[in-house]
N, C-alpha and C positions, 0 to 999 in steps of 0.2 A: 504494500500500500504506500502510495506516495506521501511523503512528509512535507509539511510547509513550515517556513520560517515564521516565528511569532510576529504578528503585525506590529508589535510595539517597537521593533527595530526598524529604523528608517533606512531607505535606500541612500547610499552615498551619492552626493551631488558633486559634479565636476567643479573643481576650485575656480575654473575660469568663468563659471556662471553662464556658459553658453547654452542656448536653447537645446533641449533634447531633440526637437524636430529639425534642427539644423545639421544634421549630419556630423556633428563633431564627434555638432558637433558635433557634428558636427559633425558632419558631416559632415557629421554633419558634419553628421556627418561632420560633409560635409566637401583637389586637382584632377577632377575627372576630365577626360578628353572626349570630344564628340565627333561624330561623322554624320554628314548630311547627305551623303550619296551612297550608292550601292557599295558594300564592302564585304569581302570574305576574310573574312578574317581568321649503501655508501659507506665509507670509512668514518672515523670520528667526525661528528658534526654533520654527517650526510644522511640522506634518506634513500632507502632502497625502494624502487618502483617496480611494478609488476613486469616481469620478464626482463628486467635490467640487472645491472651489477652496480655496486657502489664504488664511488671514488672519493678521494679526500675533499671535504669541504663543499660538497654539492650533491645535487640529485642527478642520477644517471637515467636517461630516458630512451636511449636507442633501443627500439624493438619493444618498448614497454609503455609506460604511462607518462603523459605530459600533463602538468598541472598549471593551469592559467589562472591569473588573478584579474578580476574585473571590478570596476567601481560602481556598476549599476546592473540590475537584473531586469528582465522583461516583465511587464505587467501580465503577460500571457504568452504562451508559446504558440498560440493559434494566430490566425490572421489579424485579429483585433489588437494583438500586442506586437505585431511586426514593427520593429524599429532598427535602424542601422546605427551608425556611430559606434558608441561603446557597447552596444548590445548586439552587434553583428555576429560575434562568434557563436552565440547561443543558437542562432538560426542557421548559419553557414555550416555548422557541423552536421546538421540533419538534412538540409535541403540544398540542392544545387540551384544556382541562379541561371537564367537564360544566357547571360553574358557575364564576363568576369573582368574586374578592374585589375589592370596590370601594375606592377611596381614601378613602371616607367610612365604611368599616367595614361596608358592606352586602354582602349576597350578591346577585350579579347574574346574569342569563342569559348563557350562551355556547352550547355545543353543546345544552344543554337550554334550551328557550325558555320552559318552564313546569314547575311542579312542584306536587304536592299530596299531603298525608298523609291517611291514613284517620283515623277517629275516635280510635282508640287509639294512633296515631302509630307503628305498627309496620310500615306498608306505605307506601312512597313511590313515587308514579308520576311519571315524567319524560316530557315530550314532547320528542322529539329533532328538531332542525332537519333539513329535507330538502335534498337536492341537494348534499351535501358528499362529497368524495372524499379519500382519503388520497393522499399524494404518489406512491405506487406504483400508483395507478389504482383501487384497491379502494374499494368504496362504504362510506361510514360510515353505518350504520343501527343500529337498536336492538340487533340481534344482535351487532354489533361492540362495542357498549358493554357488553353482558353478558359477552362474552369478555374484555374488558379488566378489568372488575370482578373476575371470577373468577380471572383470572391474577394480579392484584395481591394478592388475598386469599391465594393459594397461594404467593406469593413470600416471599423472606427479607428484604424491605425492612424497615428498622428502624421505618418508619412504620406498618406493617401492624398491629402489636399494638394500637395505639391507634385508628387510623382505621377499622379493619375489625373491631373487637372485637365489635360487635353485628350485623355483616352476616351474614345467613344464606344468602341466595340471591337471584338475580335472573332474570327471564324477559323475553322479548320477545313479547308477544301479537300485535304487528304491527310493521311496519318503522319506525314513528315513536314507539313507546311502550315504556318499560322500567319494569317493576314490581320494586322492591327490597323484600325482606322482611328485617326486623330481628328479632332475638330478643327485644328489649325496646326501649322508646323511647330514642333517643339525640339529645338536643337539639342536639348539635354536628355531626350527620352532614352537614347541608348545607354547613357550613364545610369539612369534610373533602373534599367534592366539588369545592372550589375549589383543592385541593392534590393530592397524589399519588394519593389515592383516586379522583379524578376524571379522571386522565390517560387518554386514549383513544388506543391505538396500533392500527395495522393488524393484524388477526388473522393475516394471512399471515406477518407478521414474526416471530411468536412461535415459528415452526418453523425460523427461519433460524439457522445455526450461528454467524453473526457478530452475533447480536442485541445483544450487550452493547456493541458498538462501532458498530452501524448502526441506530439507532432510526428508525422510520418512523411519521409521524403526519399529521395534517391541519393542523398549525400554520402560522404565518406564514413559517417558514424551514425549509430542508432542510439537515440536517447533512452536511458535506463531510468524510468520513473521510480522504481522500487529502491534504487540505490541513491536517489537524489533527495535533497531537501530544498523545496522551492524557496528561493530567496537567499539561500546560503551556499549550496553546493549542487552542481549539475554534472551528472556522470553520463558519459557517452562511450559506447563500445564500438570497435571497428566493424564496419559493414563488410561481411565476408564476400559479398557479391558486388562490391562497388565497381562500376564500369570504367573508372579512371584511376586505377590503383597507384599511379605515380603521384597523385595528390594526397595519398594516405601515408602518414609518416609514423604513426603510433598505433598500438593495440588498444589503448584506452585514452580518452581525453576527459579531464576534469576541469570544470570552471568554478572556482571559488570566488565568492563575492566578499570584498573587504569593505566594511562600512565606514572605515576611517583610515587615514594615512598611517597611523600608528600600527594598525593591524597589518597593513601591507608591508611596512618596513620590518616588522617582527617576523613575518613569513619569509621575507628575503634573507634576513640574518640567520634564521633557523634552518634554511634550506628546505622549506616546506612548499615551495613552488618553483616553477622553472621560468615562467614568464609572468610579469606583473605590470598592469597598467597603473601609472601613478597619477593621482589627481592634482598634484602640485610638484614644484621643483625645489622645495625647501630642503629636501633630504638627499639630494643627488650625491653629495660627498660620502654620506653613509652607505649608499647603494654601491658606489664604486669601491668603497673601502671593503665591502663584503665580497669583492671579486666579480661583481656583476657588470654587464655591459649596458650602456645607456644608448638606446635606439630612439631616434627622435624625428619628428617632422614639425613643420610650422603651419598648423591648420587655423589657428585663431589669431586675430589681432585685437588689441585693446586700444581704446581711444574714445573721443567724444563723437557722438552722433549729433550733428547739427540738423535736427529734424525740421525745424521751422524755417526752411530756406526761403519761403515766400513772405515771411514776416507777419503772419496772421495773428500769432499770439505775442511774439516779441518783435516789434518792427526792426530792431537793430539787426537781427539775423537775416533780414531780407536784403541787407547791404553786403555785397561780396567783400568789401574792405574789412568789415567787422569779422566775417568768417575767416578771412586771411589773417587778421590780427590774432585770432585765437590759435591759429596754426603756428605763428611765430612766437607764441607765449611760452612754449614748453621746451625744456632741456630734456630731450628724449633719452639721451644716453644716461643722464643722471636718474631719470625715472625708471629706466630699465634696470639699472644697478640697484636702486632702492626697493623697487616693488617686484622685480622679476629676478633678482639675484644675478642679473646679467645674462640669463638664459633666454636669448631671443635676438631679434634683429630690429633695429629702429627702422621706421618707415613712415611715409606720409601718403601711401596709397593703400586702398582696400583690396585690390586684386592681388591674388597670391602669386608666388614665383612659378607655380605650375600652369598659370594661365597664359594664353597667347597674348593677352592684353598687358601682361606684366612688362614694366620698363624700369630697369634698375636705377636709372637717373631720377625716377620719381620717389625713390626711397628717401631722398634727401632734398626734395624740392623746397621744403621749408626748413630753415635752420633756426636755431635758438637766437632770437633777436628781439628782446623786449622793447628796445628803442624804436625799431621799425613797427612793432605792434602798436605802440602808443601813437606813432605818427599816422598810421592807417586809421586808428580810432578817431583821431582829431580830424582827419580828412572827411570822415563819415559823419562828423558832427557830434562826436562823443568825447571831446577833449576832457570833459569833467567825469568821464567814466560812465558805466551803465551797470545794470543789475540783471543777473540770470537766475532763474529758478530751475534747479536740477535735483533729481532724486539721489539718495545715497543708500548704501546698504552695508551692514556689517559683514555680509557674506563676501563682499569684495574687499574687505579690509578697511579699517578706519584710516590707516595711513594713506590709502589711495586718495580719499577725498580731502584729507588735510593738505597733501602736497599739491593736488590740482587746484584747490582753493588758493593756496599761497602763490602759485605761479600766475593765476588769473588776477589775483589781487595786486601783483607787482605791475601789471599793465593798466590797472584802473577798473577792473571788472570785479564787482562784488557778487558772490554766489550765495543764494539762499538755498541751503540744503534741506530737503525733506525726506524722511525715511518712510516709505510706503510699506515697509515690512515685506510680507510675502507677495504683495501686489506690485513689486518693482517693475516687472516686465509689462504686466497688464496696464498699469497706470501710464507707463511710457508709450504704449501703443494705443491708449484711449483716444487721443493723446492728451495728457495732462501737463507735459513739460515740453518746452521749446528745444531743449538739448539734454543729453544724458551721457554719462560714461557707461560703456558697455564692452563686454568681451564677446565677439561674434566669430563664427566660422567664416573663413575666407573661401567662399565658393568660387569656382572658375566661371568666367565668361557668362553664358546665358543664365546659369543658375544664380550667380551673384546679382545680375541685373534684375531678375525676378524676385530676389530676396531683399534688395536694398535700394534699388534705383528706379525701377519702373513705377509709373503712377499707382499701380495696384499692388506694389511690393509690400510685404509684411512690415519691413522696417522703413517704410515711407508713410507713416501714419497721417501726415498732413496732405498726402496725395499730391505732393509737389511735382510739377513737370516742367520741362524745358523743351521748346519746339525742336531745337537742334538735337538734343538727346533722344527725343521721340523718333526722329528720323533715323538715327543710328540704330535704335532698338528695332525698328522695322527692318532695316538692312540685316541685322543679326538673325531675325526670325525668318525672313523670306529670301535672303540672298544665298548665293553659293558659298562654298567654304572660304574663298578668298574675300568675299564681301563681308562675311561674318567676322573674320579675323580682323579686317581693317576697321570695321565698326567698333569692335571691342576695344581695340587700341585707342581709337578716337575718344570713346566714352571715358576710358580711364584717364587719359591726359586732361580732358575737359573738366571732369569733376574734381581733379586735383587742383587745377588752375582756378576753378570756381569755388574751391574749398567747401564742397558738400559735406565733408567730414573732417575731423581732426585726428587721424590715426596717430598712435604713439609708437607702437612696436608690435612685431609678430612674436608670439611666445612659443616656446618649445612644448610640444606634446610628447611625453616620454613613455615608452614601454621598455621596462628593464628585463634583461634575460641573463640566466646563469651561464656558467662556463660550458655547460653541456648542450646548450640550445642556441640555435642560430635564428635570428629574426630579420626579415627584410620589411621595412615599413612601406606603407602606401602613401602617396602624396595626397590622397583623396579621402582618407578616413582616419579616425582616432585610433582604431584598432587594426592591426595587420590582418590580412587574409590568414585563415588557419592553415592554408596550403603553404604559406610562406614562413611558418614556424616549423623548424626541422631540427633533428639532432645535429649537433656541431660536428663537422668533419674533422 
């Protein structure tokens, strides 16, 4: 009988405070690449794991068990709980996705061996691999894919609203082909098929009463509910009939959830895990001191969201000179050292390094220049200063808001901080504030546009729009690949010049691994593919 973790113990939250729905994050997730045209594409101190041997100071996993540490667990293992970001491994272990995110940022084949769009990019045809079965013996064919797509579309998963926003329907003209119809072009849709939108489960399982705790897929592992404790420890055994054995590296996979950083660090020091996602970077020296490797990517940026660019709530923010002054106000290197322990990269752009829009010169477009900031404020008519109302939160650290307030005060801007408690994000998006400090996932290209820039974007709560940016957005959606790339680059430079945001730095997202385990990070997700977690050679 499956066991559940007591509800009194809360889920660990990412220290970056990024939205769970953002792929971090983030996905959210959260450096996906897109294609818009047809593509084919132990001894003392150690722990002995099943089938392995022990070595000094660590856990041996080759041919045996790998133990992963996560910072959050799914609300459900059924479609209503599908989420990527930090929850990806719980689902990826059991279910294959139609496509796979590559460690180089590419979109690669998996269940779908080839894909092709029609001329107007509203119809996507997938070729499905043959001879695959789910772990319950059911055949994985095109109709099974259609059922999974439709079930996810109808689910209450937080990923559905973004990933399936333009999904209209799908059909299976034969056993090996799926035709997906979109209401309009979605240049990121292939990326979504590497995530929750692409998860394929046994159609028979959707009618099971225990669906939320008994997922059935065609993936490399089979979930063992009897050995698991929901919310604490998830146990998966090797699928003996897996169709792609080169992606299986262990006989057993265990995902343990660490509610707090202390628990994760203790597990690392005790050799009770092989791979651990860290919620913050305050303890990296301890982790390295334990002989572990720091595997990192930069998914999130931290900085000010200058939301009221039209000046409807605070007229000052409607003046580009005021927004530029805010960007010149901060010593980003000092802030990264003080608030991020130096683990990151200063930047003044919101597009990530994995994006085609990324321009390394825009990382330093605004320098620390308080005198220039004051001059810009004076030009805009605010020589005597101005006031900004912004939210604060202890979850982001008191020092964060103290330092930001000091820098802004130095150029004549007074900040009235309000702590909305658990409503920080809700109040920001209401919108109740003209500007706010935030840590957000850096999505690439089309995803970032729809997340932060487009008039309908979640993090554009004032629905601000600019005719020039709207034109480029249209080019991204309807143009060929060259037009999409050029438009993305133009948008990035323009919004930096127009100071739509005041980014401070990109922060490291860290997954630590022991000496017996090799990890290759993704540029597009907080957690690596389980396929990219292997015994060290």
